[in-house]
C-alpha positions as CSV (number, residue, x, y, z in Angstrom):
1,X,0.0,0.1,-0.3
2,X,1.3,3.7,-0.7
3,X,2.7,5.8,2.0
4,X,1.7,9.4,2.2
5,X,5.2,11.6,2.2
6,X,5.3,14.9,4.1
7,X,6.4,17.7,1.3
8,X,6.8,20.7,3.9
9,X,10.3,20.2,4.3
10,X,11.2,20.6,0.7
11,X,8.9,23.6,0.5
12,X,10.5,25.3,3.4
13,X,14.3,24.4,1.5
14,X,13.1,26.2,-1.9
15,X,11.7,29.2,0.1
16,X,14.9,29.5,2.0
17,X,17.0,29.2,-1.5
18,X,14.6,31.8,-3.2
19,X,15.5,34.2,-0.1
20,X,19.3,33.6,-0.2
21,X,19.1,34.2,-4.0
22,X,17.1,37.6,-3.3
23,X,19.5,38.9,-0.7
24,X,22.8,37.9,-3.0
25,X,21.2,39.9,-6.0
26,X,20.2,42.9,-3.9
27,X,23.7,43.0,-2.6
28,X,25.3,42.7,-6.0
29,X,23.0,45.6,-7.3
30,X,24.2,47.9,-4.4
31,X,27.9,46.9,-4.7
32,X,27.4,47.7,-8.3
33,X,25.9,50.9,-7.5
34,X,28.6,52.2,-5.4
35,X,31.6,51.5,-8.0
36,X,32.9,54.6,-9.5
37,X,32.5,54.6,-13.4
38,X,35.3,53.5,-15.6
39,X,37.6,56.6,-16.6
40,X,37.3,57.1,-20.3
41,X,40.3,56.7,-22.4
42,X,42.0,59.4,-24.3
43,X,44.6,58.8,-27.0
44,X,47.9,60.3,-25.9
45,X,48.8,61.2,-29.4
46,X,45.9,63.5,-29.4
47,X,46.6,65.7,-26.4
48,X,49.1,68.5,-25.9
49,X,51.1,68.5,-22.5
50,X,53.5,71.0,-20.7
51,X,55.1,71.2,-17.7
52,X,54.7,73.9,-15.2
53,X,57.9,76.2,-14.6
54,X,59.0,78.7,-12.1
55,X,61.2,81.6,-12.6
56,X,60.8,85.0,-14.7
57,X,57.9,85.2,-17.3
58,X,58.1,88.1,-20.2
59,X,54.9,89.3,-20.8
60,X,54.0,90.4,-23.9
61,X,51.2,91.0,-26.3
62,X,51.0,90.3,-30.2
63,X,49.3,91.5,-33.2
64,X,49.6,91.5,-36.7
65,X,50.9,94.9,-38.7
66,X,52.7,95.8,-42.0
67,X,56.0,97.8,-42.6
68,X,55.3,101.1,-44.0
69,X,57.8,104.0,-44.9
70,X,58.2,106.7,-42.1
71,X,58.1,109.4,-45.2
72,X,55.5,109.1,-47.6
73,X,53.8,111.2,-50.3
74,X,50.5,110.8,-51.6
75,X,50.2,112.5,-54.9
76,X,46.6,113.9,-55.8
77,X,45.1,115.5,-58.7
78,X,44.7,119.5,-58.5
79,X,42.4,119.8,-61.0
80,X,40.3,117.3,-62.8
81,X,41.5,116.1,-66.4
82,X,42.2,112.9,-68.6
83,X,45.3,110.9,-68.2
84,X,46.9,111.0,-71.4
85,X,50.3,109.4,-71.1
86,X,52.1,107.6,-67.8
87,X,55.6,108.5,-67.9
88,X,57.0,106.1,-65.4
89,X,56.1,102.9,-63.9
90,X,56.0,101.6,-59.9
91,X,59.6,101.1,-58.6
92,X,61.2,104.0,-60.4
93,X,63.3,106.2,-58.6
94,X,62.3,109.8,-58.8
95,X,63.2,113.6,-57.7
96,X,61.4,116.6,-57.0
97,X,61.0,117.5,-60.8
98,X,60.4,114.1,-62.3
99,X,56.9,114.2,-64.2
100,X,54.9,110.8,-63.5
101,X,51.8,111.5,-65.4
102,X,50.3,114.1,-68.2
103,X,47.1,115.1,-68.3
104,X,44.7,117.3,-70.3
105,X,41.8,119.4,-69.5
106,X,40.6,122.2,-72.2
107,X,38.3,123.8,-69.4
108,X,41.0,124.9,-67.3
109,X,43.4,126.3,-70.2
110,X,40.3,128.5,-71.3
111,X,40.0,129.4,-67.8
112,X,43.8,130.6,-67.9
113,X,43.5,132.5,-71.0
114,X,40.0,134.3,-70.0
115,X,42.0,135.5,-66.4
116,X,44.9,136.5,-68.5
117,X,42.6,138.6,-70.8
118,X,40.9,140.5,-67.8
119,X,44.2,141.1,-66.4
120,X,45.2,142.9,-69.2
121,X,42.2,145.0,-69.5
122,X,42.9,145.9,-65.8
123,X,46.5,147.1,-66.7
124,X,45.2,148.9,-69.4
125,X,42.5,150.3,-67.2
126,X,45.0,151.6,-64.9
127,X,46.9,153.5,-67.5
128,X,43.8,155.0,-68.8
129,X,43.0,156.1,-65.1
130,X,46.6,157.4,-64.6
131,X,46.1,159.6,-67.2
132,X,42.7,161.1,-66.8
133,X,43.6,161.8,-62.9
134,X,46.4,163.7,-64.4
135,X,44.5,165.7,-66.8
136,X,42.2,166.4,-64.2
137,X,44.6,167.6,-61.7
138,X,46.6,169.8,-64.5
139,X,43.0,171.3,-65.7
140,X,42.0,172.3,-62.0
141,X,45.6,173.7,-61.4
142,X,45.1,176.1,-64.5
143,X,41.6,176.9,-62.7
144,X,43.3,177.7,-59.4
145,X,45.8,179.7,-61.4
146,X,43.2,182.0,-63.5
147,X,41.3,182.6,-60.0
148,X,44.4,183.6,-58.3
149,X,45.3,186.0,-61.0
150,X,41.6,187.7,-61.0
151,X,41.5,187.8,-57.4
152,X,44.9,189.6,-57.2
153,X,43.8,192.0,-59.8
154,X,40.6,192.7,-57.8
155,X,42.7,193.2,-55.0
156,X,44.9,195.6,-56.6
157,X,41.9,197.6,-58.0
158,X,40.0,197.6,-54.6
159,X,43.0,199.2,-53.1
160,X,43.5,201.8,-55.5
161,X,40.1,202.8,-55.3
162,X,40.2,202.8,-51.5
163,X,43.1,205.2,-51.6
164,X,41.3,207.6,-53.9
165,X,38.2,207.5,-52.1
166,X,40.1,208.0,-48.7
167,X,42.0,211.1,-50.6
168,X,38.6,212.8,-52.0
169,X,35.3,210.7,-52.1
170,X,34.3,212.5,-55.2
171,X,36.9,210.8,-57.2
172,X,35.5,207.6,-56.8
173,X,31.9,206.4,-56.2
174,X,31.0,204.7,-53.3
175,X,29.2,202.3,-55.3
176,X,32.1,201.5,-57.3
177,X,34.2,200.9,-54.1
178,X,31.5,198.8,-52.9
179,X,31.7,196.6,-56.4
180,X,35.5,196.3,-56.1
181,X,35.2,195.2,-52.5
182,X,32.6,192.6,-53.3
183,X,34.7,191.3,-56.1
184,X,37.9,190.8,-53.7
185,X,35.5,189.0,-51.7
186,X,33.8,186.8,-54.5
187,X,37.2,186.0,-56.0
188,X,38.8,185.2,-52.5
189,X,36.3,182.8,-51.7
190,X,36.5,181.2,-55.3
191,X,40.1,181.0,-54.9
192,X,39.8,179.1,-51.7
193,X,37.1,176.4,-53.2
194,X,39.2,176.3,-56.3
195,X,42.4,175.3,-54.2
196,X,40.4,172.9,-51.9
197,X,39.0,171.2,-54.9
198,X,42.6,170.6,-56.3
199,X,43.7,169.3,-52.8
200,X,40.9,166.5,-52.6
201,X,41.6,165.6,-56.3
202,X,45.3,165.3,-55.8
203,X,44.5,162.8,-52.4
204,X,42.1,161.1,-54.3
205,X,44.4,160.3,-57.0
206,X,46.7,157.9,-55.0
207,X,43.5,156.3,-53.6
208,X,41.9,155.6,-57.1
209,X,44.9,154.3,-58.1
210,X,45.8,152.2,-55.3
211,X,42.4,150.5,-55.9
212,X,42.9,149.7,-59.4
213,X,46.5,148.3,-58.6
214,X,44.9,146.2,-55.9
215,X,42.5,144.7,-58.7
216,X,45.4,144.0,-60.8
217,X,46.8,142.3,-58.1
218,X,43.7,140.1,-57.6
219,X,43.5,139.3,-61.0
220,X,47.3,138.5,-61.3
221,X,46.6,136.0,-58.3
222,X,43.7,134.5,-60.2
223,X,46.0,134.1,-63.4
224,X,48.8,132.6,-61.3
225,X,46.3,130.2,-59.6
226,X,44.9,129.1,-63.2
227,X,48.5,128.9,-64.7
228,X,49.0,126.6,-61.6
229,X,46.5,124.3,-62.4
230,X,47.4,124.2,-66.0
231,X,51.2,123.3,-64.9
232,X,49.4,120.6,-62.5
233,X,48.2,118.6,-65.4
234,X,51.8,117.5,-65.6
235,X,51.8,115.3,-62.5
236,X,55.4,115.8,-60.8
237,X,56.8,113.6,-57.8
238,X,57.4,116.7,-55.4
239,X,60.1,114.6,-53.4
240,X,62.9,112.2,-53.8
241,X,62.1,108.5,-53.3
242,X,60.6,105.5,-55.2
243,X,57.0,105.5,-57.1
244,X,55.2,103.2,-54.9
245,X,51.9,103.0,-56.6
246,X,49.9,104.5,-59.6
247,X,46.7,103.1,-60.0
248,X,45.9,104.9,-63.2
249,X,45.2,104.0,-66.9
250,X,45.8,106.2,-70.0
251,X,42.6,107.8,-71.0
252,X,41.2,107.3,-67.3
253,X,39.1,110.6,-66.2
254,X,40.2,111.2,-62.7
255,X,38.3,114.3,-60.5
256,X,40.1,116.9,-58.4
257,X,41.7,115.6,-55.4
258,X,41.9,111.8,-56.4
259,X,44.8,109.9,-55.6
260,X,47.2,109.7,-58.7
261,X,50.4,108.1,-57.2
262,X,52.5,107.4,-53.8
263,X,56.0,108.5,-53.4
264,X,58.0,106.2,-50.6
265,X,61.6,106.9,-49.1
266,X,62.1,103.0,-48.8
267,X,65.2,103.6,-46.5
268,X,63.1,104.6,-43.5
269,X,60.6,102.3,-42.6
270,X,58.3,101.8,-39.5
271,X,56.0,99.0,-38.3
272,X,52.1,99.6,-37.9
273,X,50.6,96.8,-35.4
274,X,47.3,96.1,-34.9
275,X,46.7,95.1,-31.2
276,X,43.1,93.6,-29.8
277,X,41.6,96.1,-27.8
278,X,41.4,94.0,-24.7
279,X,45.4,93.7,-24.7
280,X,46.4,97.3,-25.7
281,X,45.6,98.8,-22.3
282,X,48.8,98.1,-21.0
283,X,51.1,99.3,-24.0
284,X,53.2,102.4,-23.2
285,X,55.3,104.5,-25.3
286,X,59.0,103.4,-25.1
287,X,58.3,99.8,-24.7
288,X,60.5,97.4,-26.4
289,X,58.8,95.3,-29.6
290,X,60.1,92.6,-31.9
291,X,59.0,92.7,-35.3
292,X,58.9,89.0,-37.1
293,X,59.3,89.5,-40.9
294,X,59.1,85.6,-41.3
295,X,63.0,85.5,-41.9
296,X,64.3,88.1,-39.7
297,X,63.4,89.6,-36.1
298,X,63.7,93.1,-35.6
299,X,64.0,95.1,-32.6
300,X,62.2,98.3,-32.2
301,X,60.3,100.6,-29.6
302,X,56.6,101.8,-29.3
303,X,56.8,105.5,-30.5
304,X,52.6,106.2,-31.1
305,X,49.3,104.8,-29.7
306,X,46.3,105.5,-31.8
307,X,43.7,106.9,-29.6
308,X,41.0,105.6,-31.4
309,X,39.6,102.0,-31.8
310,X,39.0,100.6,-35.0
311,X,37.8,97.0,-36.1
312,X,38.2,95.9,-32.4
313,X,42.0,96.7,-32.7
314,X,44.5,99.5,-31.6
315,X,47.0,100.7,-34.1
316,X,50.4,101.3,-32.7
317,X,53.6,102.6,-34.3
318,X,57.0,100.9,-33.8
319,X,60.0,103.0,-34.6
320,X,62.9,100.5,-36.2
321,X,66.6,100.9,-36.5
322,X,68.3,102.7,-39.6
323,X,70.1,99.4,-40.6
324,X,67.5,96.9,-41.5
325,X,67.7,93.5,-43.0
326,X,67.1,92.6,-46.6
327,X,63.8,91.2,-45.8
328,X,62.2,94.4,-44.9
329,X,60.5,96.1,-47.5
330,X,57.3,98.4,-47.6
331,X,53.9,96.8,-47.2
332,X,55.3,93.6,-46.0
333,X,53.1,91.8,-43.4
334,X,54.6,91.2,-40.2
335,X,53.9,90.1,-36.6
336,X,54.8,92.6,-33.7
337,X,55.2,91.4,-30.0
338,X,55.4,94.1,-27.5
339,X,56.9,93.5,-24.2
340,X,54.8,94.9,-21.7
341,X,56.7,93.5,-18.4
342,X,58.9,91.1,-16.9
343,X,57.5,89.0,-13.6
344,X,60.1,87.6,-11.5
345,X,59.6,84.4,-9.3
346,X,56.3,83.4,-10.8
347,X,54.7,79.9,-11.5
348,X,53.9,79.7,-15.3
349,X,52.8,77.6,-18.1
350,X,52.3,77.6,-21.8
351,X,49.0,79.3,-22.3
352,X,46.3,76.6,-22.6
353,X,43.5,76.5,-25.5
354,X,41.0,77.8,-22.7
355,X,40.7,80.1,-20.2
356,X,41.6,83.9,-20.0
357,X,43.8,85.9,-17.8
358,X,42.8,86.2,-14.0
359,X,40.3,83.5,-14.2
360,X,39.8,80.3,-12.8
361,X,39.5,76.8,-14.8
362,X,39.6,73.0,-14.5
363,X,43.1,71.5,-16.0
364,X,43.6,68.1,-16.3
365,X,47.0,67.2,-14.2
366,X,48.9,64.0,-15.1
367,X,49.1,61.4,-12.3
368,X,52.8,60.6,-11.1
369,X,52.6,57.3,-13.2
370,X,51.6,59.0,-16.2
371,X,48.7,56.5,-16.8
372,X,46.0,59.2,-15.7
373,X,45.1,62.5,-15.6
374,X,42.8,64.3,-13.3
375,X,40.9,67.3,-13.2
376,X,42.5,70.4,-10.9
377,X,40.9,73.8,-10.0
378,X,43.8,76.2,-11.1
379,X,43.4,80.2,-10.9
380,X,45.3,81.9,-14.0
381,X,47.0,85.1,-13.4
382,X,48.6,87.6,-16.0
383,X,48.9,86.3,-19.4
384,X,51.4,86.7,-22.3
385,X,51.6,85.7,-26.1
386,X,52.6,82.2,-25.4
387,X,52.3,81.9,-21.5
388,X,50.5,82.7,-18.7
389,X,50.8,82.9,-14.7
390,X,49.4,80.4,-12.6
391,X,48.5,81.4,-9.0
392,X,47.0,78.4,-7.5
393,X,46.4,74.8,-8.1
394,X,49.4,73.7,-9.6
395,X,53.3,73.4,-8.5
396,X,56.2,73.5,-10.6
397,X,56.9,70.3,-12.3
398,X,53.3,69.2,-12.7
399,X,52.6,67.9,-16.1
400,X,49.4,69.5,-17.7
401,X,47.1,69.1,-20.4
402,X,46.9,72.4,-22.5
403,X,44.8,71.0,-25.6
404,X,40.9,71.3,-25.5
405,X,39.3,68.8,-23.3
406,X,35.9,69.9,-23.4
407,X,34.5,66.3,-24.4
408,X,35.5,65.3,-21.2
409,X,33.6,67.8,-19.2
410,X,31.6,65.5,-17.2
411,X,34.7,63.5,-16.1
412,X,37.2,64.3,-13.3
413,X,39.5,61.6,-14.6
414,X,40.6,60.3,-17.7
415,X,43.2,57.4,-18.9
416,X,46.0,57.9,-21.4
417,X,46.7,55.2,-23.7
418,X,49.0,54.5,-26.4
């Protein structure tokens, strides 16, 4: 016959196994959660590292620029005209009287002829005026002489009548004496008026002649001005040097004031450097600057700082020595480094691709074994062209990553491989 077995011990064992498995699974889950994520790997060949140093850091600012002549002359058109002939080409040495371009303008030549005609008419008018004034003076002088003679005759006649009347009143009528006396008074007044008229005429002669001479001088100035305009159609260099630019073609019409040419003296050059406005605040006149021509380095000094900002940059002029290398030419593109100051006994490193002066950034520092790099908080100080001061977070001898590590912003530790 069958015997019924008791199954409760087996159920208790199965339940116990389930509980143990659940406890083990829970422990594994908590253990995995407590583990730190694995550090991402970075190819060592793709990063740029540098060693933190201690010593003297030369603070500099850099900017692009151009070598330009210290003495240059822009030649502009005095008057509008057509380019008839180009006499020389850029690169030719010139002096003050070298003709660069010949131009023509018939209107200017006509204006010269008209002004010359007006001057000739004014000079003829001066001659005529002088003759007329002299004739008037002589005529008035004759009238004065005639009046004086009549006055003297009347004076003598009245004196005679007065003596006769005083001797015997019957010898001369009283009316006759009164007539001669009135004649004397009339002629005396006429003589005074005629002499005054002569004086006024003589005084006005010089004023009228002076006014006409002034008109002639004014017309002569106009003639000289128009003559200079005609002569300016032959464009001359005006200074010694080398013709550097001539943006003209034969037959081209140019307006008054347009640029015709540029003459430079290549022996004396200076550098015009454009510095970013945020870095130009510490530049001062007299600071040393190094000009890189790609083939040579020239030492100079800052002599001028442009007070205005143009396109986000400040232009400075750097004076260069008289003796320059053969690579220095006008309009040559160069780079300029201006030495701002020397910082002694500071910790510094090459400038990373991120972070600005006087800011706090995170930089990856290599571990002593060189297998990993850990992020450290670094306070940066003064910056230069290639270097930047480290105020906190790093010590001399530390090796740091300076290349862009922005793709690892979510990690504080990376593994270097390769």
